[in-house]
C-alpha positions in Angstrom: -9.7 97.2 59.3 -12.9 95.3 58.7 -14.4 95.9 55.3 -18.2 95.6 54.9 -20.3 95.8 51.7 -24.0 96.3 51.8 -25.8 96.8 48.5 -28.1 95.8 45.7 -27.5 95.4 42.0 -29.0 94.1 38.8 -28.3 90.6 40.2 -30.5 91.0 43.3 -33.2 93.5 42.3 -35.4 94.3 39.3 -35.1 97.7 37.5 -38.2 98.9 39.3 -36.5 98.7 42.7 -33.2 99.9 41.4 -35.1 103.0 40.1 -36.6 103.6 43.5 -33.3 103.2 45.2 -31.3 105.4 42.9 -29.3 108.1 44.7 -27.5 110.8 42.8 -26.1 114.3 43.2 -26.7 116.1 46.5 -28.7 113.3 48.0 -25.7 111.0 47.4 -23.4 113.4 49.3 -25.9 113.6 52.1 -26.1 109.7 52.3 -22.3 109.7 52.5 -22.3 112.2 55.3 -24.9 110.3 57.3 -23.1 107.0 56.8 -19.9 108.5 58.0 -21.6 109.8 61.1 -23.0 106.3 62.0 -21.4 105.1 65.2 -20.0 101.7 63.8 -18.6 103.3 60.6 -15.0 104.4 60.4 -14.7 105.1 56.7 -17.1 104.8 53.8 -17.7 105.4 50.1 -20.7 104.6 47.9 -20.8 103.3 44.3 -24.1 104.4 42.8 -24.8 103.6 39.1 -27.8 102.6 37.0 -27.2 99.0 37.9 -26.0 99.1 41.5 -26.1 100.9 44.8 -23.3 99.7 47.1 -21.9 100.9 50.4 -18.3 100.1 51.2 -17.4 100.7 54.8 -14.8 100.1 57.4 -16.7 99.2 60.5 -15.7 98.3 64.0 -18.7 96.0 64.6 -20.3 93.8 61.9 -23.9 93.5 63.1 -24.2 97.1 64.2 -22.6 98.2 60.9 -25.1 96.2 58.8 -28.0 97.5 60.8 -27.0 101.1 60.5 -26.2 100.9 56.8 -29.5 99.2 56.0 -31.5 101.7 57.9 -29.8 104.7 56.2 -30.1 103.1 52.7 -33.8 102.6 53.3 -34.3 106.2 54.5 -32.3 107.9 51.7 -33.8 105.7 49.0 -37.4 106.3 50.2 -38.0 102.5 50.2 -39.4 100.8 53.4 -36.7 98.8 55.0 -38.8 95.6 55.0 -39.1 95.9 51.2 -35.4 96.8 50.6 -33.7 94.3 52.9 -34.6 91.1 51.0 -32.8 92.4 48.0 -29.7 93.6 49.8 -26.5 91.5 49.9 -23.8 91.6 52.5 -20.1 90.8 52.1 -17.5 91.0 54.9 -13.7 91.2 55.1 -12.1 89.0 52.3 -15.4 88.5 50.5 -16.0 92.2 50.6 -12.6 93.0 49.2 -13.0 90.3 46.5 -16.4 91.8 45.5 -15.0 95.3 45.1 -12.2 93.9 42.8 -14.8 91.9 40.8 -16.9 95.1 40.4 -13.9 97.2 39.3 -12.8 94.5 36.8 -16.2 94.4 35.2 -17.0 90.8 36.2 -20.2 91.9 38.1 -21.6 94.1 35.4 -24.7 93.6 33.2 -22.2 93.5 30.3 -19.2 91.5 31.5 -16.0 93.7 31.1 -17.9 96.9 30.4 -15.7 100.0 30.7 -17.8 102.5 32.5 -17.8 100.8 35.9 -14.0 101.5 36.5 -14.6 105.2 36.1 -17.7 105.0 38.3 -15.7 103.4 41.1 -13.0 106.1 40.7 -15.7 108.8 40.9 -17.2 107.2 44.0 -13.8 107.3 45.7 -13.2 110.9 44.6 -16.5 112.0 46.0 -15.7 110.3 49.3 -12.4 112.1 49.4 -14.1 115.4 48.8 -16.6 114.7 51.6 -13.7 113.5 53.9 -15.5 110.1 54.5 -12.5 108.0 53.3 -9.1 107.6 55.0 -6.0 105.5 54.6 -7.8 102.1 55.0 -10.4 102.3 52.2 -8.1 104.6 50.3 -5.5 101.8 50.0 -8.2 99.3 49.2 -9.7 101.4 46.4 -6.3 101.9 44.8 -5.9 98.1 44.7 -9.3 97.7 43.1 -8.7 100.4 40.5 -5.3 98.9 39.7 -6.8 95.5 39.3 -9.5 96.9 37.0 -7.0 98.7 34.8 -4.8 95.5 34.6 -7.9 93.5 33.7 -8.5 95.6 30.7 -4.9 96.0 29.5 -3.6 92.5 30.2 -6.6 90.4 29.2 -9.2 90.3 26.5 -12.1 91.0 28.8 -12.6 94.5 27.3 -13.4 92.9 23.9 -16.4 91.2 25.4 -17.2 94.3 27.5 -19.2 96.3 25.0 -20.6 99.4 26.6 -24.2 99.6 27.4 -24.6 102.1 24.6 -23.0 99.7 22.0 -25.1 96.8 23.2 -28.3 98.9 23.2 -27.6 100.2 19.7 -26.9 96.6 18.4 -30.1 95.3 19.9 -32.3 98.2 19.0 -31.3 99.4 15.6 -28.4 97.2 14.4 -26.2 100.3 14.0 -26.5 104.1 13.7 -25.0 104.6 10.2 -27.2 106.9 8.1 -29.7 107.4 11.0 -30.9 110.5 12.7 -29.9 110.2 16.3 -31.3 112.2 19.3 -29.2 112.0 22.5 -31.1 113.2 25.6 -28.8 114.2 28.4 -25.2 115.6 28.5 -23.4 113.4 31.1 -20.8 110.7 30.7 -23.1 108.2 29.2 -24.4 110.8 26.7 -20.9 111.6 25.7 -20.3 107.9 25.0 -23.6 107.9 22.9 -22.5 110.9 20.9 -19.0 109.3 20.3 -20.7 106.1 19.2 -23.1 107.8 16.8 -20.3 110.0 15.4 -18.0 107.0 14.9 -20.7 104.9 13.2 -21.6 107.7 10.7 -25.0 108.9 11.9 -26.8 111.2 9.4 -27.4 113.7 12.1 -26.9 114.0 15.9 -29.0 116.2 18.1 -28.2 116.7 21.8 -31.0 117.8 24.1 -30.4 118.7 27.7 -32.0 120.6 30.5 -29.3 123.3 30.2 -28.1 124.3 26.8 -24.6 125.1 28.0 -23.9 121.5 29.0 -25.2 120.3 25.7 -23.0 122.8 23.8 -20.0 121.6 25.8 -20.7 118.0 24.8 -21.2 119.1 21.2 -17.8 120.8 21.2 -15.8 117.8 22.2 -13.2 116.6 19.6 -14.8 114.1 17.2 -18.4 114.8 18.2 -20.3 115.3 14.9 -23.2 117.0 16.6 -25.6 118.7 14.2 -27.4 120.9 16.8 -28.3 121.2 20.4 -31.7 121.7 22.1 -33.3 122.1 25.5 -35.8 119.6 26.9 -38.8 121.9 26.0 -37.9 121.2 22.4 -38.0 117.4 22.8 -41.3 116.7 20.9 -40.0 118.4 17.8 -36.6 116.7 18.2 -38.2 113.3 18.5 -40.2 113.8 15.4 -37.0 114.1 13.4 -35.3 111.2 15.0 -34.9 107.5 14.1 -33.1 106.6 17.3 -33.5 108.3 20.7 -30.8 107.5 23.3 -31.9 108.6 26.7 -29.4 108.9 29.6 -30.2 111.8 31.9 -29.9 112.0 35.6 -33.4 113.2 36.1 -35.4 112.0 39.1 -38.5 111.3 37.0 -39.5 110.4 33.4 -38.4 112.8 30.7 -40.2 111.4 27.7 -44.0 110.7 27.8 -46.2 109.0 25.3 -47.8 112.2 24.1 -44.4 113.5 22.9 -44.1 110.7 20.4 -45.7 111.5 17.0 -48.6 109.2 16.1 -47.9 108.9 12.4 -44.4 108.0 11.4 -42.5 106.8 8.4 -40.4 103.9 9.6 -39.6 102.6 13.1 -38.7 104.7 16.0 -36.3 103.2 18.6 -35.8 104.5 22.2 -32.7 103.3 24.0 -33.4 104.1 27.6 -30.1 103.8 29.6 -31.1 106.0 32.5 -31.8 105.0 36.1 -34.5 105.9 37.0 -36.0 105.4 33.5 -36.3 108.4 31.2 -39.0 106.9 29.0 -42.6 106.3 30.1 -43.4 102.6 29.9 -46.5 103.5 27.9 -44.2 104.6 25.0 -43.4 100.9 24.4 -47.0 100.3 23.5 -47.2 102.8 20.7 -47.3 101.5 17.1 -44.0 101.5 15.3 -42.0 102.2 18.5 -39.4 99.9 20.1 -38.0 100.6 23.6 -34.8 99.0 24.7 -34.2 99.4 28.5 -31.9 98.0 31.1 -34.0 95.0 31.7 -33.7 94.1 28.0 -29.9 94.7 28.1 -29.6 92.4 31.1 -31.3 89.6 29.2 -29.0 89.9 26.1 -25.7 90.7 27.7 -22.9 88.9 25.9 -20.9 86.4 27.9 -17.1 86.8 28.0 -15.0 83.8 27.2 -13.9 81.4 30.0 -10.2 82.2 29.3 -10.8 85.9 29.6 -12.6 85.5 32.9 -10.0 83.1 34.2 -7.2 85.6 33.3 -9.1 88.4 35.2 -9.6 86.2 38.2 -5.9 85.4 38.3 -5.2 89.2 38.4 -7.7 89.6 41.2 -6.1 86.8 43.2 -2.7 88.3 42.8 -3.9 91.8 43.8 -5.8 90.3 46.7 -2.7 88.4 47.9 -0.6 91.5 47.7 -3.2 93.5 49.6 -3.4 90.9 52.4 0.4 90.9 52.7 0.4 94.6 53.0 -2.3 94.5 55.7 -0.4 91.8 57.6 2.9 93.8 57.4 1.1 96.9 58.6 -0.2 95.0 61.6 3.3 94.3 62.9 4.8 97.6 61.6 4.3 99.5 64.9 6.5 96.8 66.7 9.1 97.0 64.0 9.2 100.8 64.1 9.4 100.8 67.9 12.2 98.3 67.8 14.2 100.3 65.4 13.6 103.5 67.4 14.9 101.8 70.5 18.0 100.6 68.7 18.6 104.1 67.4 18.3 105.5 70.9 20.9 102.9 72.2 23.3 103.8 69.4 22.8 107.5 70.0 23.5 107.2 73.7 26.6 105.0 73.2 27.9 107.4 70.6 27.5 110.4 72.8 29.4 108.6 75.6 32.1 107.5 73.2 32.4 110.9 71.5 33.0 112.6 74.8 35.8 110.2 75.8 37.5 110.0 72.4 37.1 113.7 71.7 39.1 114.5 74.9 41.9 112.2 73.6 42.1 114.2 70.4 40.4 111.8 68.0 39.4 113.7 64.8 35.8 114.4 63.9 36.2 112.4 60.7 37.1 109.3 62.6 34.2 109.9 65.0 31.8 110.1 62.1 33.1 106.9 60.6 32.6 105.2 64.0 29.0 106.5 64.2 28.3 105.1 60.7 29.8 101.8 61.6 27.7 101.4 64.7 24.6 102.3 62.8 25.3 99.7 60.1 25.9 97.1 62.8 22.5 97.9 64.4 20.8 97.8 61.0 22.3 94.5 60.1 21.4 92.9 63.4 17.8 94.1 63.2 17.3 93.3 59.5 16.7 89.6 59.7 14.2 89.6 62.6 12.2 92.6 61.3 12.0 91.2 57.8 11.1 87.8 59.1 8.4 89.0 61.4 6.7 90.8 58.4 6.9 87.6 56.4 5.3 85.6 59.3 2.6 88.2 59.9 0.3 86.5 57.6 0.7 83.1 59.2 -1.9 81.7 61.7 0.3 82.7 64.6 1.5 86.0 63.0 0.7 88.2 66.0 2.6 86.0 68.4 5.8 86.7 66.5 5.3 90.5 67.0 4.5 89.8 70.7 7.7 87.9 71.0 9.7 90.9 69.6 8.0 93.1 72.2 9.0 90.8 75.0 12.5 89.9 73.9 13.6 93.5 73.3 11.6 94.8 76.2 9.8 97.4 74.1 7.7 100.0 75.9 4.0 99.3 75.1 3.5 103.1 75.0 6.0 103.4 72.2 4.3 100.8 70.2 0.9 102.4 70.8 2.2 105.8 69.8 3.4 104.5 66.4 0.0 102.8 65.7 -2.0 105.9 66.7 -4.7 107.1 64.2 -2.7 110.3 63.6 0.4 108.5 62.6 -1.5 106.0 60.4 -3.3 108.9 58.7 0.0 110.7 58.0 1.6 107.5 56.8 4.5 107.7 59.2 5.0 103.9 59.1 
């Protein structure tokens, strides 16, 4: 398997381009489908968040894979390829695997260690499974990344530095939500986090406004959500009038809050925390008197750095997981030879047992004795094969690893067709080895 990553993030592109490149919902499923149909692509999943759009693919050719993915990203994002390409980064094989682990562990986030990215990677893999664009190769890799991300947050202090985007935005924009009237626009995962934060901090009131009232009501009904009332987007102007802090995190394709929705005369400051991608709040709102807008660009500038010890601890986890992943890949590479060798040994034992059973059975040897002879012969074969098969797996990761597997094929005169049958795509998919 050759893993390729092509993407852009807050590190390579400004919010304006990330807005234009955002792919969500049905368009994301269509992008996945088109990527999977690209000739060089074997498997694929896409991580699409407010701060990144990354394609993770198993490709059979590097240059053809990069070209196909870049062309499809430009087409689906609606951004000319010549404008998008300078902001794309490409990682291949070990670097690609390391990048995915860094993303899942939160080391590549705007806020180092932030929690949401792990769930976003998990959702990306789930969607790929639903769309049948991911198989055993990227499936195994994604499990390694998700395990590393979980370990990073449970075994190190990276999570303490990883305040959520909501928490950081609240801190920068209003210094806290206690005693304030809060309006949350949207009813997705980020909105749920915003409601939970406002409830925990003791907001005076919490209003949830969403395109569909049902989704807003579901969010309001969650345990611990101290929601005062729900509204639909047509009621936004009135809801904004009664708010001190407006937290915007919808999945809308365009702006949801315009300057004419904001009251001209206000008592006190009005803060908009725009956490959506594309942005929910019209940039003109920031120019209104008494209004402060905190957006993703602002958060990027003020992200809190994690401690060096925490980062080092996470990197150690990543290295351990990467080493284990490489060992598993190396072992899988020689597994067909090992399986074919054991199958041949089983055939030899079976043939000899059949001949021996026929001869001894005629001499009146009991079935119990014949069974014990069969078990003894099988144990002998297993013990004789144990050392070479274990050793060839250990040596698989060495510079000449494949030569040891080749030596087994020659020394034991293994049928190449038997080895090929074990390593066929159908057997790999079913996990027969």
